[in-house]
Backbone as a chain_set.jsonl record, in Angstrom:
{"seq": "MSASFPDDELNKTNYFIQLIYPADKGTVESLKNKYDELKLLFEKSARKQIVVYILFVNGIKGQHDNAPGYYSFDLLEGLDANNYKTIMP", "coords": {"N": [[91.116, 46.253, 96.086], [94.22, 47.568, 95.439], [95.732, 50.637, 94.567], [98.422, 51.593, 92.532], [100.788, 54.108, 92.317], [102.871, 55.471, 90.029], [106.028, 57.283, 89.854], [104.844, 60.185, 89.753], [104.295, 63.107, 87.901], [102.345, 64.883, 88.696], [102.38, 64.982, 91.437], [104.55, 66.4, 92.322], [104.721, 69.095, 92.846], [104.258, 71.377, 95.426], [102.31, 73.623, 97.382], [102.453, 76.595, 99.331], [100.787, 78.925, 101.218], [100.811, 82.122, 102.613], [99.294, 84.516, 104.613], [99.555, 87.951, 105.212], [98.875, 90.642, 107.275], [99.323, 93.359, 108.781], [102.105, 95.076, 107.532], [105.476, 96.086, 106.808], [108.537, 97.417, 105.392], [110.447, 96.112, 106.941], [109.131, 93.777, 107.641], [109.085, 92.355, 105.239], [111.84, 91.926, 104.829], [112.408, 90.339, 107.07], [110.811, 88.066, 106.51], [112.073, 87.209, 104.152], [114.616, 86.45, 105.158], [113.844, 84.355, 106.89], [112.724, 82.465, 105.085], [115.004, 81.98, 103.554], [116.595, 80.645, 105.447], [114.983, 78.393, 105.849], [115.027, 77.09, 103.36], [117.505, 75.907, 103.362], [117.17, 73.543, 104.687], [116.268, 71.639, 102.957], [117.145, 69.055, 100.716], [118.58, 69.468, 97.607], [118.807, 67.457, 95.644], [116.814, 65.609, 96.202], [114.516, 66.979, 95.957], [111.221, 68.334, 95.909], [109.176, 70.569, 94.118], [108.442, 73.522, 95.768], [106.162, 75.896, 95.891], [105.75, 79.12, 96.98], [103.422, 81.431, 98.166], [103.056, 84.657, 99.277], [100.795, 86.683, 100.592], [100.014, 90.019, 100.88], [97.68, 91.479, 102.461], [96.848, 94.09, 103.158], [98.681, 95.517, 101.757], [102.074, 96.841, 101.698], [103.339, 98.883, 104.056], [104.278, 102.099, 103.127], [105.352, 101.293, 100.723], [104.921, 100.425, 97.277], [102.589, 101.908, 96.896], [100.979, 101.208, 99.031], [99.316, 99.202, 98.133], [97.398, 96.192, 97.996], [99.013, 93.05, 97.488], [101.308, 90.493, 96.296], [103.972, 88.067, 96.728], [105.414, 85.542, 94.792], [107.165, 82.563, 94.651], [109.647, 79.988, 94.087], [110.586, 77.968, 96.725], [113.276, 77.054, 96.965], [114.601, 78.776, 95.317], [114.31, 81.211, 96.468], [113.043, 84.287, 97.934], [112.498, 87.145, 96.043], [112.755, 90.349, 96.766], [112.18, 92.442, 95.087], [110.236, 91.639, 93.385], [107.462, 92.131, 93.686], [104.04, 91.746, 93.248], [101.368, 93.654, 92.41], [97.944, 93.645, 93.326], [95.3, 94.329, 91.389], [92.121, 95.993, 91.532]], "CA": [[92.106, 46.487, 95.073], [95.077, 48.703, 95.785], [96.23, 51.382, 93.41], [99.843, 51.894, 92.572], [101.048, 55.368, 91.622], [104.279, 55.634, 89.654], [106.583, 58.612, 90.143], [103.876, 60.981, 89.014], [104.584, 64.538, 87.813], [101.3, 65.661, 89.364], [102.614, 65.037, 92.877], [105.867, 66.973, 92.582], [104.641, 70.5, 93.217], [103.519, 71.673, 96.641], [102.057, 75.056, 97.517], [102.316, 77.128, 100.673], [100.227, 80.286, 101.141], [100.895, 82.844, 103.874], [98.604, 85.807, 104.586], [100.144, 88.947, 106.103], [97.995, 91.812, 107.354], [100.148, 94.566, 108.893], [103.449, 94.809, 107.009], [106.314, 97.188, 106.351], [109.751, 96.928, 104.752], [111.095, 95.186, 107.876], [108.412, 92.504, 107.554], [109.556, 91.678, 104.027], [113.215, 91.481, 105.073], [112.324, 89.236, 108.023], [110.299, 86.896, 105.79], [113.127, 86.756, 103.241], [115.612, 85.748, 105.974], [113.264, 83.095, 107.383], [112.62, 81.527, 103.971], [116.371, 81.593, 103.196], [116.995, 79.63, 106.425], [114.178, 77.199, 105.625], [115.43, 76.371, 102.148], [118.716, 75.147, 103.658], [116.779, 72.253, 105.251], [115.857, 70.726, 101.895], [118.195, 68.588, 99.82], [118.215, 69.763, 96.225], [118.718, 66.254, 94.82], [115.572, 64.892, 96.484], [113.526, 68.027, 96.163], [109.991, 68.587, 95.183], [109.031, 72.018, 93.988], [107.565, 74.133, 96.772], [105.834, 77.242, 95.456], [105.287, 79.907, 98.123], [102.696, 82.678, 97.906], [102.891, 85.498, 100.46], [99.806, 87.695, 100.245], [99.959, 91.183, 101.768], [96.277, 91.872, 102.33], [96.753, 95.547, 103.226], [99.87, 96.074, 101.126], [103.264, 97.027, 102.524], [103.36, 100.293, 104.447], [105.326, 102.917, 102.546], [105.854, 100.742, 99.461], [103.942, 99.981, 96.28], [101.362, 102.685, 97.13], [100.189, 100.474, 100.029], [98.339, 98.368, 97.426], [97.497, 94.755, 98.263], [99.785, 92.34, 96.487], [101.888, 89.223, 96.731], [105.19, 87.498, 96.18], [105.302, 84.131, 94.421], [108.517, 82.095, 94.359], [110.032, 78.627, 94.44], [111.295, 78.063, 97.993], [114.716, 76.87, 96.821], [115.172, 79.922, 94.601], [114.267, 82.318, 97.408], [112.157, 85.425, 97.723], [113.097, 88.336, 95.442], [111.98, 91.467, 97.322], [111.828, 93.37, 94.011], [109.261, 90.993, 92.512], [106.132, 92.301, 94.284], [102.975, 91.851, 92.24], [100.218, 94.369, 92.945], [96.631, 93.118, 92.955], [94.421, 95.424, 90.939], [90.698, 95.674, 91.716]], "C": [[92.933, 47.707, 95.485], [95.611, 49.35, 94.515], [97.709, 51.659, 93.594], [100.071, 53.157, 91.744], [102.526, 55.471, 91.302], [104.758, 57.035, 90.029], [105.884, 59.627, 89.252], [104.227, 62.463, 89.048], [103.565, 65.378, 88.579], [101.544, 65.814, 90.854], [103.94, 65.687, 93.243], [105.84, 68.441, 92.976], [103.757, 70.654, 94.441], [103.379, 73.188, 96.74], [101.923, 75.425, 98.982], [101.855, 78.571, 100.528], [100.28, 80.899, 102.53], [100.215, 84.194, 103.699], [99.23, 86.728, 105.624], [99.223, 90.165, 106.1], [98.796, 93.086, 107.598], [101.551, 94.236, 108.403], [104.154, 96.105, 106.651], [107.572, 96.584, 105.749], [110.481, 95.908, 105.633], [110.445, 93.809, 107.857], [108.922, 91.698, 106.369], [110.962, 91.134, 104.243], [113.244, 90.296, 106.042], [111.838, 87.95, 107.356], [111.358, 86.331, 104.854], [114.174, 85.951, 104.006], [115.092, 84.394, 106.461], [113.153, 82.06, 106.269], [114.006, 81.089, 103.488], [116.898, 80.519, 104.152], [116.26, 78.315, 106.175], [114.652, 76.403, 104.42], [116.698, 75.552, 102.364], [118.403, 73.753, 104.204], [116.427, 71.212, 104.197], [117.051, 70.339, 101.029], [117.748, 68.827, 98.384], [118.037, 68.503, 95.388], [117.397, 65.514, 95.018], [114.385, 65.841, 96.553], [112.262, 67.858, 95.332], [109.919, 70.1, 95.064], [108.053, 72.495, 95.052], [107.368, 75.586, 96.357], [105.193, 77.971, 96.639], [104.591, 81.161, 97.61], [102.585, 83.416, 99.226], [101.986, 86.65, 100.042], [99.784, 88.789, 101.312], [98.585, 91.824, 101.576], [96.103, 93.384, 102.314], [97.946, 96.23, 102.574], [101.03, 96.147, 102.098], [103.4, 98.517, 102.798], [104.569, 101.018, 103.855], [105.895, 102.397, 101.235], [104.69, 100.365, 98.564], [102.579, 100.653, 96.484], [100.416, 101.992, 98.113], [99.135, 99.581, 99.394], [98.512, 96.903, 97.823], [98.263, 94.076, 97.134], [100.397, 91.081, 97.06], [103.256, 88.986, 96.108], [104.888, 86.041, 95.871], [106.703, 83.669, 94.035], [108.674, 80.625, 94.719], [110.888, 78.744, 95.704], [112.803, 77.971, 97.816], [115.381, 77.971, 96.002], [115.178, 81.162, 95.487], [113.355, 83.452, 96.977], [112.955, 86.592, 97.145], [112.236, 89.524, 95.863], [111.585, 92.492, 96.268], [110.723, 92.832, 93.113], [107.848, 91.012, 93.112], [105.112, 92.497, 93.171], [101.753, 92.496, 92.892], [98.924, 93.727, 92.442], [95.74, 94.303, 92.598], [92.962, 95.016, 91.13], [90.001, 95.389, 90.393]], "O": [[92.382, 48.751, 95.836], [95.898, 48.677, 93.525], [98.171, 51.927, 94.703], [99.604, 53.258, 90.61], [103.351, 55.549, 92.212], [103.969, 57.87, 90.47], [106.31, 59.879, 88.125], [104.435, 63.018, 90.127], [103.889, 66.465, 89.057], [100.963, 66.702, 91.478], [104.406, 65.536, 94.372], [106.863, 68.976, 93.404], [102.646, 70.126, 94.488], [104.222, 73.936, 96.246], [101.356, 74.675, 99.777], [102.465, 79.351, 99.797], [99.851, 80.284, 103.507], [100.513, 84.931, 102.759], [99.414, 86.339, 106.778], [98.84, 90.656, 105.038], [98.942, 93.863, 106.654], [102.128, 93.228, 108.811], [103.527, 97.085, 106.248], [107.666, 95.365, 105.609], [111.064, 94.951, 105.124], [111.12, 92.795, 108.034], [109.163, 90.496, 106.485], [111.245, 89.994, 103.876], [114.017, 89.357, 105.852], [112.383, 86.874, 107.601], [111.526, 85.115, 104.768], [114.579, 84.88, 103.553], [115.822, 83.403, 106.444], [113.46, 80.889, 106.491], [114.172, 79.947, 103.058], [117.572, 79.585, 103.718], [116.854, 77.243, 106.28], [114.674, 75.173, 104.457], [116.945, 74.597, 101.626], [119.266, 72.876, 104.189], [116.303, 70.028, 104.512], [117.863, 71.186, 100.657], [116.65, 68.425, 97.998], [117.187, 68.483, 94.497], [116.912, 64.86, 94.095], [113.361, 65.517, 97.155], [112.264, 67.317, 94.227], [110.545, 70.819, 95.841], [106.968, 71.934, 95.211], [108.284, 76.402, 96.457], [104.218, 77.495, 97.221], [105.103, 81.86, 96.735], [102.074, 82.863, 100.2], [102.374, 87.491, 99.231], [99.563, 88.518, 102.493], [98.367, 92.606, 100.65], [95.299, 93.907, 101.543], [98.191, 97.41, 102.823], [100.976, 95.581, 103.19], [103.559, 99.314, 101.873], [105.716, 100.616, 104.049], [106.823, 102.991, 100.686], [103.607, 100.026, 99.04], [101.539, 100.031, 96.268], [99.2, 102.165, 98.037], [98.152, 99.232, 100.049], [99.637, 96.426, 97.971], [98.171, 94.478, 95.974], [100.056, 90.652, 98.162], [103.638, 89.608, 95.116], [104.173, 85.382, 96.626], [107.358, 84.292, 93.2], [107.935, 80.089, 95.544], [111.822, 79.545, 95.74], [113.542, 78.728, 98.445], [116.607, 78.081, 96.0], [115.978, 82.072, 95.268], [112.956, 83.556, 95.817], [113.98, 86.981, 97.706], [111.119, 89.688, 95.374], [110.73, 93.337, 96.532], [110.315, 93.509, 92.17], [107.129, 90.015, 93.046], [105.305, 93.312, 92.269], [101.174, 91.935, 93.823], [98.826, 93.32, 91.285], [95.472, 95.167, 93.432], [92.598, 93.858, 90.924], [88.803, 95.105, 90.374]]}, "num_chains": 1, "name": "protein.A"}
């Protein structure tokens, strides 16, 4: 017996997680530029939501008190460098 799946809301969101260990302000700017280039490859009309998590395991040198944290964003909306979320112990 084969199963048929209609256009299901459960299959419309995809997640991508990236772990970064050494990082500074230049790392964040480089990642922002790379994700901005990547989002141009997707057609908005046929899009699925792609949620990106970038985890800075050791924080970002010289920013946010070097506390570990992350960015979370929809790929097609882009990374907002001001939206860093610190991970509290």
